[in-house]
VOVODREN-863662 format. One record per residue: chain; residue in three letters; x, y, z of N, C-alpha, C, O in turn. Coordinates in steps of 0.2 Angstrom, whole numbers. Layout:
% VOVODREN-863662
c, r, n.xx, n.yy, n.zz, ca.xx, ca.yy, ca.zz, c.xx, c.yy, c.zz, o.xx, o.yy, o.zz
A, Ala, X, Y, Z, X, Y, Z, X, Y, Z, X, Y, Z
...
This chain:
% VOVODREN-863662
c, r, n.xx, n.yy, n.zz, ca.xx, ca.yy, ca.zz, c.xx, c.yy, c.zz, o.xx, o.yy, o.zz
A, Met, 129, 25, -5, 127, 24, 2, 122, 18, 2, 118, 17, -3
A, Val, 123, 14, 8, 119, 8, 9, 114, 10, 15, 116, 12, 20
A, Gln, 108, 8, 15, 103, 10, 18, 100, 3, 21, 97, 0, 16
A, Val, 100, 1, 27, 96, -5, 28, 90, -3, 34, 91, -2, 39
A, Thr, 84, -4, 32, 78, -2, 37, 77, -8, 42, 80, -14, 42
A, Glu, 73, -6, 46, 71, -10, 51, 68, -18, 49, 68, -23, 52
A, Leu, 66, -17, 43, 63, -23, 40, 68, -27, 35, 65, -32, 32
A, Gly, 73, -25, 35, 79, -28, 32, 80, -26, 24, 83, -30, 21
A, Tyr, 76, -20, 22, 76, -18, 15, 83, -16, 13, 85, -11, 17
A, Met, 86, -17, 9, 93, -14, 7, 92, -9, 2, 91, -12, -4
A, Gly, 92, -3, 2, 92, 2, -3, 99, 4, -5, 103, 7, -1
A, Ile, 101, 4, -11, 109, 5, -13, 108, 9, -19, 105, 7, -24
A, Gly, 112, 14, -19, 113, 19, -25, 116, 15, -31, 120, 11, -29
A, Val, 114, 16, -37, 117, 13, -43, 124, 14, -44, 127, 10, -48
A, Lys, 126, 18, -41, 134, 19, -42, 138, 16, -37, 144, 16, -38
A, Asp, 135, 13, -32, 138, 10, -26, 139, 3, -27, 139, -1, -22
A, Leu, 141, 1, -33, 142, -6, -34, 147, -10, -28, 146, -14, -24
A, Asp, 153, -6, -30, 159, -8, -24, 157, -9, -18, 159, -14, -14
A, Thr, 152, -4, -16, 150, -3, -8, 146, -10, -7, 148, -15, -2
A, Trp, 141, -11, -11, 135, -16, -9, 138, -23, -11, 136, -28, -8
A, Lys, 143, -24, -15, 146, -30, -16, 149, -32, -9, 147, -38, -7
A, His, 153, -28, -5, 157, -30, 0, 151, -30, 6, 152, -35, 10
A, Phe, 146, -26, 6, 141, -27, 11, 138, -33, 11, 137, -36, 16
A, Ala, 136, -35, 5, 131, -41, 4, 135, -48, 7, 131, -53, 9
A, Ala, 141, -48, 6, 145, -54, 9, 144, -54, 16, 146, -59, 19
A, Thr, 142, -49, 20, 142, -48, 27, 135, -51, 29, 134, -53, 35
A, Ile, 130, -52, 25, 123, -54, 26, 123, -61, 28, 126, -65, 24
A, Thr, 120, -64, 34, 121, -71, 36, 115, -74, 36, 114, -80, 36
A, Ala, 108, -69, 34, 102, -73, 34, 100, -76, 28, 104, -74, 23
A, Asp, 95, -80, 27, 93, -83, 21, 89, -76, 18, 85, -74, 21
A, Thr, 91, -74, 11, 89, -69, 8, 86, -69, 2, 88, -73, -2
A, Leu, 80, -66, 0, 77, -67, -6, 79, -60, -9, 79, -55, -6
A, Val, 81, -61, -16, 82, -55, -21, 77, -56, -26, 77, -61, -30
A, Val, 74, -52, -26, 69, -51, -32, 70, -46, -37, 71, -40, -34
A, Trp, 71, -48, -43, 73, -42, -48, 68, -43, -55, 66, -49, -56
A, Gly, 67, -38, -58, 63, -37, -63, 68, -38, -69, 73, -35, -70
A, Arg, 66, -43, -74, 71, -45, -79, 72, -38, -84, 78, -37, -87
A, Glu, 67, -34, -85, 67, -28, -89, 68, -21, -86, 66, -16, -88
A, Asp, 72, -22, -79, 74, -16, -76, 80, -12, -79, 85, -15, -80
A, Lys, 78, -6, -82, 82, -2, -85, 86, 3, -79, 91, 6, -81
A, Leu, 83, 3, -74, 86, 8, -69, 93, 4, -66, 99, 6, -66
A, Val, 92, -2, -63, 97, -6, -60, 97, -12, -64, 93, -17, -64
A, Pro, 103, -13, -68, 102, -20, -73, 102, -26, -69, 105, -27, -63
A, Leu, 99, -31, -72, 99, -38, -70, 106, -41, -67, 107, -45, -63
A, Arg, 111, -39, -70, 118, -41, -70, 119, -39, -62, 122, -43, -58
A, His, 117, -34, -60, 118, -31, -52, 114, -35, -48, 115, -35, -42
A, Gly, 109, -38, -49, 104, -43, -45, 108, -49, -45, 108, -52, -39
A, Glu, 111, -52, -50, 115, -58, -51, 121, -58, -46, 122, -62, -42
A, Ile, 124, -52, -47, 130, -51, -43, 128, -51, -35, 131, -55, -31
A, Leu, 124, -47, -34, 122, -47, -27, 119, -53, -24, 121, -55, -18
A, Ala, 115, -56, -28, 114, -65, -26, 120, -69, -25, 121, -73, -21
A, Glu, 125, -68, -29, 130, -72, -29, 134, -70, -22, 138, -75, -20
A, Arg, 134, -65, -20, 139, -62, -14, 136, -64, -8, 139, -65, -3
A, Ile, 129, -64, -8, 125, -66, -1, 126, -74, 0, 123, -77, -4
A, Pro, 129, -76, 4, 130, -83, 5, 123, -86, 5, 123, -92, 3
A, Gln, 118, -85, 8, 113, -88, 8, 106, -85, 4, 100, -84, 6
A, Ala, 108, -82, -2, 103, -79, -5, 100, -84, -11, 103, -89, -14
A, Lys, 94, -82, -13, 90, -85, -19, 88, -79, -23, 84, -75, -21
A, Leu, 90, -80, -29, 88, -74, -35, 82, -77, -38, 82, -83, -41
A, Val, 76, -72, -38, 71, -74, -42, 70, -68, -47, 69, -62, -45
A, Val, 70, -70, -53, 69, -65, -59, 62, -64, -61, 60, -70, -62
A, Ile, 58, -60, -61, 52, -59, -63, 51, -56, -71, 53, -50, -72
A, Ala, 49, -61, -74, 48, -59, -82, 43, -54, -84, 38, -53, -81
A, Glu, 45, -50, -88, 40, -44, -90, 38, -39, -85, 33, -36, -85
A, Ser, 44, -37, -81, 44, -33, -75, 51, -28, -75, 56, -30, -77
A, Gly, 51, -22, -74, 55, -18, -73, 58, -17, -65, 59, -22, -61
A, His, 59, -11, -64, 62, -9, -58, 58, -11, -51, 61, -12, -46
A, Thr, 51, -10, -53, 47, -12, -46, 42, -18, -48, 36, -17, -49
A, Pro, 45, -23, -48, 41, -30, -48, 35, -31, -44, 30, -34, -46
A, Met, 36, -29, -38, 32, -28, -33, 24, -25, -34, 19, -26, -31
A, Arg, 26, -21, -39, 20, -17, -42, 18, -18, -49, 12, -17, -50
A, Glu, 23, -20, -52, 21, -22, -59, 19, -29, -60, 15, -30, -65
A, Lys, 20, -34, -56, 19, -41, -56, 15, -43, -49, 17, -48, -45
A, Arg, 11, -39, -47, 9, -40, -39, 7, -47, -37, 9, -50, -32
A, Glu, 4, -51, -42, 2, -57, -40, 8, -62, -39, 8, -66, -35
A, Thr, 12, -61, -45, 18, -66, -44, 22, -65, -38, 25, -69, -35
A, Phe, 23, -58, -36, 27, -56, -31, 24, -58, -24, 27, -60, -20
A, Arg, 17, -59, -24, 13, -61, -19, 14, -68, -17, 14, -70, -11
A, Arg, 16, -73, -23, 17, -79, -21, 25, -81, -20, 27, -85, -17
A, Ile, 29, -77, -23, 36, -78, -22, 37, -78, -15, 40, -82, -12
A, Val, 36, -73, -11, 37, -70, -4, 36, -76, 1, 40, -79, 4
A, Pro, 28, -78, 1, 27, -83, 4, 31, -90, 4, 33, -93, 9
A, Asp, 31, -92, -3, 35, -98, -5, 41, -99, -3, 43, -104, -1
A, Phe, 45, -92, -3, 51, -92, 0, 52, -93, 8, 56, -97, 10
A, Leu, 47, -90, 11, 47, -91, 19, 45, -97, 20, 47, -99, 25
A, Ile, 41, -101, 16, 40, -108, 19, 45, -113, 14, 44, -119, 15
A, Gly, 48, -111, 11, 54, -115, 8, 52, -118, 1, 57, -121, -2
A, Gln, 46, -117, -2, 45, -120, -8, 49, -117, -15, 51, -111, -15
A, Glu, 50, -120, -19, 54, -119, -25, 49, -118, -30, 44, -122, -31
A, Glu, 49, -112, -34, 45, -111, -40, 49, -107, -46, 53, -102, -44
A, Asp, 48, -108, -51, 51, -104, -56, 46, -100, -59, 41, -101, -63
A, Phe, 48, -93, -58, 44, -88, -60, 47, -83, -66, 43, -79, -68
A, Ala, 52, -85, -69, 55, -83, -74, 51, -83, -80, 54, -81, -85
């Protein structure tokens, strides 16, 4: 099941790969996909596929982070989001 909140967060069940691959292609907004390199719950390959399917996506992979990079690497995450919003490029891998 795909759930999209009013803030644009897309929550997707791990088993719903086919569903979200189709849904991702319908997203038209610039999209930041943030993934933890060490995510054991949802493999990095899923993030790569998601970013490939969203036409205006940018994938940022955070090193030494698992499923919750926004908590595990707070300072890095806090730089990534504003940089994306103002259009700056930086390598966080």
